[in-house]
C-alpha positions in Angstrom: 24.7 -11.2 -7.8 24.3 -13.2 -11.0 27.4 -11.7 -12.5 29.4 -12.3 -9.3 28.1 -15.9 -9.1 29.1 -16.7 -12.7 32.5 -15.0 -12.2 33.3 -17.1 -9.1 32.4 -20.2 -10.9 34.6 -19.4 -13.9 37.6 -18.6 -11.6 37.2 -22.0 -9.9 36.9 -23.9 -13.1 39.9 -22.0 -14.6 42.1 -22.7 -11.6 41.2 -26.4 -11.9 41.9 -26.6 -15.6 45.2 -24.7 -15.3 46.2 -27.2 -12.6 45.3 -30.1 -14.8 47.5 -28.8 -17.6 50.4 -28.0 -15.2 50.1 -24.3 -15.5 49.3 -23.9 -11.8 50.7 -25.8 -8.8 48.7 -28.6 -7.2 47.2 -27.4 -4.0 43.8 -27.4 -2.2 42.4 -24.4 -4.2 43.4 -25.7 -7.6 42.5 -29.3 -6.8 39.0 -28.4 -5.7 38.5 -25.2 -7.7 35.6 -26.6 -9.6 33.7 -27.6 -6.4 34.6 -24.4 -4.6 33.4 -22.3 -7.6 30.2 -24.3 -7.8 29.5 -23.9 -4.1 29.9 -20.1 -4.1 27.9 -19.9 -7.3 25.1 -21.8 -5.6 25.2 -19.5 -2.5 25.2 -16.3 -4.5 22.4 -17.4 -6.8 20.3 -18.4 -3.8 20.9 -14.9 -2.3 20.0 -13.3 -5.7 16.8 -15.4 -5.9 15.8 -14.4 -2.4 16.4 -10.7 -3.1 14.4 -11.0 -6.4 11.5 -12.6 -4.6 11.5 -9.9 -2.0 11.5 -7.2 -4.7 8.6 -8.9 -6.6 6.6 -9.3 -3.4 7.0 -5.6 -2.6 6.0 -4.6 -6.2 3.0 -6.9 -6.1 1.8 -4.9 -3.0 2.6 -1.4 -4.2 0.6 0.9 -6.4 2.7 1.8 -9.5 1.5 5.4 -9.8 1.5 6.6 -6.2 4.0 4.3 -4.5 1.4 3.6 -1.8 0.3 0.2 -0.7 -2.3 -1.3 -3.1 -5.6 -3.1 -2.7 -4.1 -6.5 -1.9 -2.0 -5.0 1.0 -5.1 -3.2 2.2 -7.3 -6.3 2.2 -4.7 -8.1 4.3 -4.2 -5.3 6.7 -7.9 -4.8 7.3 -8.5 -8.5 7.9 -5.6 -8.6 10.4 -6.8 -5.5 12.2 -10.3 -6.9 12.4 -9.1 -10.2 13.8 -7.0 -8.3 16.4 -10.1 -6.4 17.3 -12.2 -9.5 17.8 -9.5 -11.4 19.8 -8.0 -8.7 21.9 -10.6 -5.9 21.7 -8.1 -3.6 20.0 -9.9 -0.6 18.4 -8.8 0.7 15.0 -10.2 3.2 12.5 -10.8 3.0 8.8 -10.8 6.0 6.5 -12.2 5.9 2.9 -11.1 8.9 0.9 -12.5 10.0 -2.4 -11.2 12.8 -4.7 -14.1 15.1 -5.4 -15.3 15.4 -9.0 -12.1 13.7 -10.3 -13.7 12.5 -13.5 -14.7 16.0 -14.4 -11.1 17.1 -13.7 -9.7 14.4 -15.9 -12.2 15.3 -18.7 -11.1 18.9 -18.5 -7.3 18.7 -17.9 -6.5 15.2 -19.2 -5.3 12.0 -17.6 -1.7 13.2 -17.3 -2.8 16.1 -15.1 -5.0 13.7 -13.2 -2.1 11.4 -12.5 0.0 14.3 -11.2 -2.9 15.2 -8.8 -3.0 11.6 -7.5 0.8 11.6 -7.0 0.6 14.9 -5.1 -2.3 13.6 -3.0 -0.3 10.5 -2.2 2.4 12.7 -0.8 -0.2 14.5 1.4 -1.5 11.2 2.6 1.9 10.1 3.6 2.6 13.3 5.5 -0.8 13.4 7.3 -1.8 9.8 7.8 1.1 7.4 7.3 2.5 7.9 10.8 -0.8 6.7 12.2 -1.1 3.5 10.1 -1.2 2.1 6.6 -2.3 4.2 3.6 -3.4 2.5 0.4 -4.7 3.4 -3.0 -7.9 1.4 -3.2 -8.5 2.0 -6.9 -9.0 4.9 -9.3 -9.3 8.1 -7.2 -10.2 6.3 -4.0 -7.8 5.8 -1.1 -8.1 4.0 2.2 -6.2 4.1 5.5 -6.2 1.6 8.4 -5.2 3.2 11.7 -4.5 0.7 14.5 -5.3 1.9 18.0 -7.3 4.9 16.8 -10.9 5.4 17.7 -13.6 7.2 15.8 -13.1 10.6 17.3 -9.3 10.8 16.8 -9.8 9.4 13.3 -12.2 12.1 12.5 -9.7 14.7 13.6 -7.0 13.1 11.5 -9.3 13.0 8.5 -10.3 16.7 9.0 -6.7 17.7 9.1 -6.1 15.9 5.9 -9.1 17.5 4.3 -7.9 21.0 5.2 -4.4 20.3 4.0 -5.7 19.1 0.6 -8.0 22.2 0.3 -5.1 24.6 0.9 -2.6 23.0 -1.6 -2.1 25.0 -4.8 -0.5 22.0 -6.6 -3.7 20.1 -6.3 -5.4 22.7 -8.6 -8.5 23.2 -6.5 -9.1 19.5 -5.8 -10.8 18.6 -2.6 -11.5 15.3 -0.8 -14.4 13.7 1.0 -13.7 11.2 3.8 -15.8 8.5 5.3 -14.7 7.3 8.8 -15.6 4.4 11.0 -13.9 2.4 13.8 -14.1 -1.2 15.0 -15.5 0.0 18.4 -18.2 2.2 16.9 -20.7 -0.6 16.6 -20.9 -4.4 16.2 -19.5 -5.4 12.8 -19.9 -8.9 11.4 -16.9 -8.9 9.1 -14.2 -6.7 7.7 -16.4 -6.2 4.7 -19.2 -4.9 6.9 -16.9 -2.4 8.5 -15.7 -1.2 5.1 -19.3 -0.8 3.9 -19.9 1.4 7.0 -17.0 3.7 6.1 -18.0 3.7 2.4 -21.6 4.6 3.3 -20.2 7.5 5.4 -18.2 8.6 2.4 -21.2 8.7 0.2 -23.1 10.6 2.9 -20.3 13.2 2.8 -20.6 13.3 -1.0 -24.4 13.7 -0.8 -24.0 16.5 1.7 -21.9 18.6 -0.7 -18.4 17.0 -0.8 -15.2 18.4 0.8 -16.2 17.2 4.2 -15.6 14.4 6.7 -18.5 12.1 7.8 -18.3 9.5 10.6 -20.4 6.3 10.2 -23.5 6.0 12.3 -23.3 4.0 15.5 -26.2 1.9 14.2 -26.5 0.7 10.6 -29.0 2.8 8.6 -31.6 1.1 6.5 -31.3 2.5 2.9 -33.5 1.7 0.0 -32.1 0.9 -3.4 -33.1 4.4 -4.7 -31.0 6.1 -2.0 -27.7 5.0 -3.4 -25.7 8.1 -4.4 -24.5 8.7 -7.9 -20.7 8.7 -8.3 
């Protein structure tokens, strides 16, 4: 776009200059070549700028390693889904997915191998979950998914299918995942952060229970003491 804009401008200026020196006949195009070239340059540069802004916006909402949506996109999607739930009573589910013992895997096989596992897992998440909603990399080895129109029970089935798929894949080198599940209709949530905390608590319950499993959040918020927080 930039090259084309500059080229159009140069053609217009050249035509105008050649007309001025008598090398081209006087007509509408040569008389107003400078203005015509400037106009099309402005149009093409505007298009180029709009395209660049679109690309930058997409990159700012995409995780560089996995190609999934990133934390910023997730925060916005969760807020919008929560607002839709409050206004229209639309249910939606939230999955929080953690790669089991990923730090130990990185320490043993190296970060390059760990990155390959995360890339492969992202492909599994797309195939198993993306058709139901938005899949994001939350950070590190943790992923999240917002599933509009999905209740707690269907979300559990989706999460269980994902868990089994990961468990069977040879390219994941024995990696498994634990998944915490909740839904907007499961209980009264005061905010999107409250709902996320419920799914996160369910995830840690799955980790405490032995990992490689799916856990649905309790219908009522449990009262945990500080000493009950699970180790990562």
